[in-house]
C-alpha positions in Angstrom: -2.0 55.3 -1.0 -4.0 53.8 -3.9 -0.8 52.4 -5.4 0.1 50.6 -2.2 -3.4 49.2 -1.9 -3.1 47.8 -5.5 0.3 46.3 -4.9 -0.9 44.7 -1.6 -4.0 43.3 -3.3 -2.0 41.8 -6.2 0.5 40.3 -3.7 -2.2 38.8 -1.6 -3.9 37.3 -4.6 -0.7 35.8 -5.9 0.1 34.5 -2.5 -3.3 32.8 -2.2 -3.0 31.3 -5.7 0.4 29.8 -4.9 -0.8 28.5 -1.6 -3.5 26.5 -3.4 -0.8 24.7 -5.4 1.0 23.2 -2.4 -1.9 21.5 -0.6 -0.7 18.6 1.4 -1.7 15.1 0.3 -3.7 12.9 2.6 -1.6 9.8 3.5 -2.9 6.4 2.4 -3.9 4.0 5.2 -1.9 0.9 5.7 -3.5 -2.3 4.3 -5.9 -4.1 6.7 -4.6 -7.6 7.6 -8.2 -8.8 8.0 -8.8 -8.0 4.3 -5.6 -9.7 3.1 -6.2 -13.1 1.7 -3.4 -15.6 1.0 -3.9 -19.0 -0.6 -1.1 -21.3 0.4 -0.2 -24.2 -1.9 2.0 -27.0 -0.6 3.9 -29.2 -3.1 6.3 -31.6 -1.4 8.7 -29.7 0.8 8.0 -26.4 -1.0 5.1 -24.1 -0.5 3.9 -20.9 -2.2 1.3 -18.3 -1.5 -0.8 -16.0 -3.7 -2.1 -12.7 -2.4 -5.4 -11.0 -3.0 -7.1 -7.8 -1.6 -10.6 -6.5 -2.2 -11.4 -3.2 -3.9 -10.2 -0.1 -1.9 -10.4 3.3 -3.5 -7.3 4.5 -1.8 -5.2 1.9 -3.6 -6.4 2.6 -7.2 -3.6 1.6 -9.6 -1.0 1.3 -6.7 2.2 -0.7 -7.1 1.9 -3.6 -4.7 4.8 -5.4 -3.1 4.5 -8.7 -1.4 7.8 -9.6 0.3 8.7 -12.6 2.3 11.2 -11.3 5.0 12.1 -14.8 6.1 13.1 -16.1 2.6 14.2 -12.8 1.1 11.9 -13.1 -2.0 8.8 -11.3 -3.3 6.7 -10.1 -6.2 5.6 -6.7 -7.5 2.3 -6.2 -9.2 -0.1 -3.3 -9.9 -3.5 -2.9 -8.3 -6.6 -2.6 -10.6 -8.3 0.8 -11.0 -10.8 -0.1 -8.2 -7.8 -0.8 -5.9 -8.3 -4.6 -5.8 -5.3 -6.9 -6.1 -4.8 -10.5 -7.3 -4.7 -13.3 -7.0 -1.1 -12.5 -7.6 1.7 -14.7 -9.0 2.9 -17.2 -6.4 5.7 -16.2 -4.0 7.7 -18.8 -2.0 6.2 -18.9 1.5 5.4 -21.1 4.4 2.9 -20.8 7.2 4.1 -18.3 9.9 6.6 -16.6 7.5 6.8 -12.8 7.9 5.2 -11.2 4.9 5.3 -7.5 4.2 2.5 -6.1 2.0 3.1 -2.6 0.7 0.9 -0.3 -1.5 2.8 2.6 -3.2 1.2 5.6 -4.8 3.6 8.2 -6.3 5.5 9.4 -3.2 3.5 7.5 -0.6 3.9 4.0 0.6 1.8 2.2 3.2 2.9 -1.2 4.5 1.9 -3.9 7.0 3.8 -7.0 8.1 1.9 -10.1 9.1 2.7 -13.7 10.1 1.4 -15.8 7.2 -1.6 -18.2 7.5 -3.9 -19.6 4.9 -6.9 -17.5 4.1 -7.7 -14.2 5.8 -4.9 -12.9 8.0 -5.0 -12.3 11.7 -5.1 -8.6 12.4 -3.3 -9.1 15.8 -0.5 -11.4 14.6 2.2 -8.9 13.3 5.9 -9.6 12.5 8.4 -9.7 15.3 11.8 -8.0 15.7 
């Protein structure tokens, strides 16, 4: 009986130790359009936009993708340790283009697609089909 109790205790302890190693990660939230800031520069028929985002602890050192769905171009940069971004390098863009902003941390990616405007983005004006 004592032997069974010892084996059960060891098995239970090992099971609890292993369960602690596979804790699920908390998903990162999608970026808030109201916090996204784009500065649009128009030069003749061409225009570009730079992206910036304020500090956000969930995005610390994330890889940031800014992709223009309408023109098929984008940039990749890394967020700072405080989670802030930019201003980034310029990406070809025009007002009302569909822009996807993604933050990637290891195996998690959170994205939001907006219709581009100068300055802070409209949190209710998302990309269409």
